[in-house]
Every structure is written in C-alpha cells, then in structure tokens.
C-alpha positions as semicolon CSV with decimal commas, in nm:
position;residue;x (nm);y (nm);z (nm)
1;M;10,740;5,535;7,914
2;Q;10,435;5,616;8,117
3;P;10,446;5,985;8,266
4;D;10,359;6,039;8,625
5;L;10,064;6,248;8,719
6;E;10,123;6,602;8,885
7;L;9,897;6,692;9,154
8;V;9,836;7,044;9,100
9;H;9,745;7,245;9,416
10;I;9,483;7,543;9,379
11;R;9,452;7,694;9,706
12;K;9,129;7,748;9,868
13;G;8,963;8,073;9,786
14;E;9,168;8,098;9,438
15;S;9,062;7,958;9,073
16;F;9,414;7,861;8,957
17;A;9,785;7,824;9,067
18;A;10,061;8,039;8,983
19;W;10,403;8,008;9,155
20;R;10,797;7,972;9,043
21;H;11,026;7,696;9,120
22;G;11,405;7,631;9,088
23;Y;11,613;7,341;8,948
24;P;11,658;7,073;9,035
25;F;11,268;7,030;9,188
26;R;11,015;6,758;9,226
27;T;10,789;6,828;8,917
28;V;11,093;6,800;8,697
29;R;11,012;6,468;8,577
30;W;10,796;6,327;8,263
31;H;10,465;6,450;8,374
32;Y;10,132;6,545;8,293
33;H;9,802;6,706;8,473
34;P;9,441;6,763;8,391
35;E;9,520;7,152;8,387
36;Y;9,604;7,385;8,125
37;E;9,975;7,556;8,194
38;I;10,181;7,835;8,069
39;H;10,549;7,794;8,167
40;L;10,791;8,037;8,109
41;V;11,155;7,960;8,153
42;V;11,366;8,255;8,330
43;A;11,722;8,075;8,382
44;T;11,918;7,803;8,218
45;S;11,920;7,627;7,887
46;G;11,863;7,280;7,819
47;R;11,612;7,016;7,633
48;F;11,252;7,009;7,673
49;Y;10,965;6,752;7,571
50;I;10,593;6,820;7,498
51;G;10,399;6,487;7,397
52;D;10,611;6,348;7,090
53;H;10,803;6,688;7,023
54;I;11,181;6,723;7,148
55;G;11,356;7,076;7,175
56;N;11,639;7,281;7,319
57;F;11,530;7,587;7,544
58;V;11,666;7,910;7,653
59;P;11,548;8,176;7,913
60;G;11,260;8,324;7,802
61;Q;11,111;8,031;7,644
62;L;10,724;8,053;7,656
63;V;10,488;7,765;7,621
64;M;10,129;7,699;7,690
65;T;10,036;7,334;7,732
66;G;9,677;7,179;7,733
67;P;9,506;6,922;7,968
68;N;9,683;6,565;7,995
69;L;9,988;6,656;7,782
70;P;10,325;6,502;7,898
71;Q;10,599;6,747;7,924
72;N;10,952;6,776;8,092
73;W;11,213;7,076;8,081
74;I;11,564;6,932;8,170
75;S;11,813;7,195;8,245
76;E;12,215;7,165;8,164
77;I;12,379;7,247;8,477
78;A;12,674;7,147;8,692
79;P;12,646;6,875;8,928
80;G;12,564;6,998;9,267
81;E;12,450;7,332;9,089
82;V;12,098;7,458;9,223
83;V;11,929;7,711;9,039
84;P;11,679;7,878;9,262
85;V;11,405;8,014;9,008
86;R;11,415;7,828;8,674
87;S;11,053;7,853;8,573
88;L;10,727;8,089;8,626
89;V;10,418;7,876;8,605
90;I;10,068;7,923;8,586
91;Q;9,810;7,618;8,586
92;F;9,420;7,654;8,540
93;P;9,177;7,382;8,544
94;E;8,960;7,333;8,219
95;Q;8,641;7,395;8,418
96;L;8,733;7,758;8,483
97;I;8,745;7,804;8,105
98;K;8,439;7,623;8,048
99;E;8,230;7,833;8,316
100;C;8,368;8,129;8,230
101;S;8,310;8,069;7,840
102;A;7,915;7,979;7,948
103;C;7,819;8,320;8,077
104;I;8,120;8,594;7,941
105;P;8,069;8,624;7,550
106;E;8,423;8,813;7,567
107;M;8,585;8,454;7,622
108;E;8,538;8,360;7,265
109;A;8,836;8,535;7,168
110;I;9,032;8,324;7,350
111;A;8,866;7,988;7,208
112;P;9,131;7,916;6,920
113;L;9,410;7,963;7,188
114;I;9,250;7,710;7,440
115;E;9,189;7,457;7,118
116;R;9,515;7,473;6,977
117;S;9,709;7,444;7,322
118;H;9,586;7,082;7,338
119;R;9,919;7,010;7,145
120;G;10,140;7,268;7,301
121;L;10,220;7,646;7,178
122;L;10,561;7,790;7,185
123;F;10,564;8,165;7,169
124;D;10,787;8,416;7,025
125;D;11,023;8,636;7,192
126;A;10,802;8,944;7,188
127;A;10,490;8,763;7,371
128;S;10,743;8,612;7,598
129;A;10,878;8,976;7,697
130;T;10,519;9,085;7,758
131;V;10,412;8,838;7,975
132;L;10,739;8,814;8,172
133;P;10,624;9,121;8,421
134;L;10,250;9,025;8,384
135;I;10,328;8,640;8,531
136;Q;10,600;8,795;8,786
137;R;10,327;9,036;8,943
138;L;10,073;8,755;8,921
139;I;10,247;8,539;9,145
140;D;10,264;8,782;9,415
141;E;9,935;8,942;9,392
142;R;9,586;8,864;9,551
143;G;9,227;8,919;9,456
144;L;9,102;9,088;9,155
145;K;9,398;9,210;9,065
146;R;9,566;8,862;9,041
147;L;9,248;8,771;8,822
148;A;9,287;9,104;8,592
149;L;9,642;8,981;8,510
150;F;9,550;8,630;8,456
151;W;9,305;8,759;8,185
152;E;9,562;8,980;8,051
153;I;9,826;8,709;7,989
154;L;9,573;8,503;7,802
155;D;9,483;8,799;7,593
156;V;9,849;8,817;7,480
157;L;9,893;8,491;7,434
158;A;9,546;8,473;7,241
159;T;9,667;8,778;7,005
160;S;10,012;8,649;6,954
161;P;10,119;8,585;6,601
162;D;10,134;8,221;6,483
163;P;10,280;8,030;6,770
164;E;10,475;7,689;6,690
165;V;10,241;7,387;6,705
166;L;10,461;7,124;6,922
167;A;10,297;6,782;6,940
168;S;10,237;6,601;6,628
169;L;9,846;6,557;6,488
170;S;9,868;6,205;6,513
171;Y;10,004;6,238;6,925
172;K;9,752;6,119;7,201
173;L;9,821;6,000;7,523
174;D;9,656;5,684;7,647
175;L;9,589;5,725;8,021
176;S;9,426;5,389;8,076
177;G;9,733;5,247;8,239
178;V;9,822;5,561;8,436
179;N;9,463;5,613;8,617
180;G;9,424;5,245;8,699
181;S;9,595;5,272;9,059
182;G;9,331;5,453;9,222
183;I;9,588;5,693;9,351
184;N;9,379;6,001;9,245
185;R;9,079;5,886;9,437
186;A;9,299;5,837;9,764
187;I;9,461;6,197;9,729
188;A;9,129;6,347;9,638
189;Y;8,996;6,216;9,978
190;L;9,275;6,330;10,164
191;R;9,248;6,698;10,022
192;E;8,890;6,675;10,118
193;H;8,970;6,574;10,501
194;L;9,294;6,731;10,518
195;T;9,236;6,831;10,885
196;D;9,172;6,457;10,989
197;D;9,421;6,216;11,123
198;I;9,432;6,000;10,801
199;G;9,712;5,776;10,791
200;E;9,865;5,596;10,516
201;H;9,721;5,248;10,609
202;D;9,393;5,432;10,548
203;L;9,448;5,544;10,230
204;A;9,605;5,207;10,116
205;D;9,297;5,022;10,245
206;M;9,078;5,287;10,073
207;V;9,230;5,193;9,726
208;G;9,300;4,807;9,787
209;Q;9,698;4,819;9,812
210;N;9,929;4,720;10,098
211;M;10,113;4,978;10,254
212;S;10,419;4,978;10,044
213;S;10,262;4,984;9,712
214;F;10,076;5,276;9,800
215;S;10,374;5,451;9,951
216;R;10,556;5,429;9,636
217;A;10,268;5,488;9,386
218;F;10,208;5,807;9,604
219;K;10,555;5,944;9,623
220;R;10,582;5,861;9,194
221;H;10,293;6,060;9,172
222;T;10,336;6,379;9,392
223;G;10,681;6,353;9,400
224;T;10,700;6,323;9,792
225;T;10,572;6,117;10,096
226;L;10,258;6,130;10,253
227;A;10,370;6,309;10,581
228;R;10,533;6,596;10,374
229;Y;10,291;6,618;10,122
230;K;9,998;6,654;10,437
231;N;10,239;6,915;10,590
232;Q;10,275;7,148;10,265
233;L;9,904;7,133;10,221
234;R;9,866;7,227;10,576
235;V;10,073;7,500;10,586
236;D;9,919;7,617;10,245
237;L;9,599;7,657;10,437
238;A;9,737;7,853;10,730
239;C;9,920;8,079;10,523
240;L;9,545;8,132;10,369
241;A;9,434;8,192;10,727
242;L;9,720;8,390;10,831
243;L;9,645;8,657;10,520
244;T;9,276;8,629;10,544
245;R;9,221;8,665;10,919
246;P;9,430;8,879;11,080
247;E;9,252;8,885;11,395
248;A;9,308;8,494;11,456
249;R;9,559;8,379;11,693
250;I;9,829;8,160;11,547
251;T;9,792;7,900;11,820
252;D;9,421;7,835;11,689
253;I;9,534;7,849;11,323
254;C;9,769;7,599;11,418
255;Y;9,526;7,327;11,537
256;E;9,240;7,440;11,287
257;T;9,481;7,329;11,024
258;G;9,514;6,971;11,176
259;F;9,872;7,013;11,345
260;T;9,874;6,897;11,691
261;N;10,109;7,102;11,856
262;L;10,251;7,474;11,829
263;S;10,627;7,373;11,795
264;N;10,553;7,101;11,511
265;F;10,347;7,361;11,317
266;N;10,621;7,643;11,364
267;R;10,880;7,399;11,260
268;H;10,727;7,283;10,945
269;F;10,585;7,632;10,853
270;Q;10,951;7,772;10,885
271;K;11,113;7,471;10,678
272;L;10,842;7,542;10,402
273;K;10,811;7,919;10,393
274;G;11,160;7,984;10,514
275;M;11,009;8,216;10,773
276;P;10,786;8,166;11,132
277;P;10,403;8,230;11,098
278;S;10,443;8,564;11,289
279;Q;10,701;8,696;11,035
280;F;10,492;8,590;10,773
281;R;10,178;8,770;10,862
282;S;10,401;9,087;10,950
283;T;10,559;9,077;10,611
284;F;10,231;9,061;10,433
285;A;10,107;9,314;10,658
286;T;10,385;9,560;10,585
287;N;10,357;9,497;10,223
288;D;10,003;9,594;10,214
289;A;10,075;9,919;10,408
290;F;10,340;9,999;10,129
291;K;10,068;9,926;9,846
292;G;9,829;10,145;10,014
293;N;10,114;10,438;10,027
294;G;10,196;10,400;9,676
C-alpha cells in the first residue's frame, strides 16, 4: 500500500515545526513527508510501523526518522475514547541541515545521526527522559530560545549510545506513483497565494484533474478539505501577526490573512485555537510579562 504524503506546515519566520497532537488525529495513517522527524509518545500504547519495521510502543518511546520514510503509530484505545495529547513532534527540512552544515563546523558532530536516521532510530529510555522536558519547552517557546532547545535535543540524540536502527538495509520507498498526481504543486501554489481567492476549480485546472478527483486527492494527502486547510493556514498566519505586531488591529489582521469578514475570522479562530483572537494575544502578552518577572 502506497503511503499518503503528509504536508508539514512550518510557520513563516520559523525554520522547523514543533507541535503536539492527540489521538485519533488526521496524521495517524500510513504516511511519509520530506522532513526529518523526532517523535516522542507520551500517552497510550500500541503498534508502530517504520518502513518495513513493525513493533510495539509504550509511553516514552522516542524515534527519529529521515526524509520520506513511511511511518504510523496506532494506539490501542477504547471505542470512542479521545486522548488529548498522544505525541510530541519536531519536523525539520533537509535544507536546514545542509545549510547549517555548510557554515557551522560543529554540525559535523550530528552527521552520523542524520545519516542513520534515514532508516529510523529508536532511542533508549535515558535519551527519552532527557528529551521530554526539552521538547515540551521547545513547543511553547519562540525565537532564539526555541532554536537553542532544538540544537540541544539533536545533541542528546547524537550522543545517545547505540539507538536501534528500524527499517532494513534493503528497504527503499518508490515515490514515483505517489508524486504523479501533481497535488504537491497545487498545494505549494496555494501556500504561496494563501491570501488570494483561490478555489478548488482553480487548483484542479492547474493539475489537469476534474474537481471530484482533485477533492479526493487533496483530502487523502492533507487529511482535510481545501476550505478547512486554507482556514487553518490563514489562522496560523494570523497568530503570527498577533504575536509579532501587538499594535495591529485585529480587524486589519483579519483582512490581511485572507478572511472576508470579521465574524467569519473570529469563528474559525475560536474553533481552531479554542479562544478568540483578542484572548490569544492577551494570553501571550501575560505569559511574556511573567517571563520578564521570573
């Protein structure tokens, strides 16, 4: 079975993605992505799949995977049960490592880790216990502190003794059939023109598909519909504006990020972030004030 492409969203002004997700979740399927991934399970047990490796996982499992290595973690939970936070995840592009390696001699220390991760690496409990508080802090940090924690985590993994290599030497994924649909080109165009009025018919025409075929392909690759995907990216863009431009009016941010009216913006923001934009901004402002007093 061919894996689905997961589209990793790295926010503007950041060099890698760091987030937490629950279970069930849209990315929990047989999938791959071009980014490296550090994946730490914090709740539930079950079965996991990395390339041609199959194993069992429990809370505390720490895995690093290289680009385009298919993977999935399936938790054993009761029917209807929802787990708020199942995994902590860091995803970073290959280009980040290449560019940093070209200008930072100290990067040579993590070269073996980067190379071995292409088959997937399972780390021991000691490495997991060390990384857990670092990744928890990283997910909530911003700026240089976030970057410093990222390098510290890579250093822990690079110096961890003898992680288990998961996929076999002979395992190789053929992506020719996966990338043939042109869906990646359409999504890249959407990201570059996020604030424009782009409809499903525009993207379907771009890749030479009818709307129903494009809609099915888009949902298979992203785990959601085009409308929801656009709203999620636009809300993420609005969050960045709320945090970095405290003087900007929320109404202006609404229109700048592609929403056509304020009530629609507020509704989608509340749904995705669990609070209105004004509360989101004030919450982070209060958090910064407490940091300043610490």
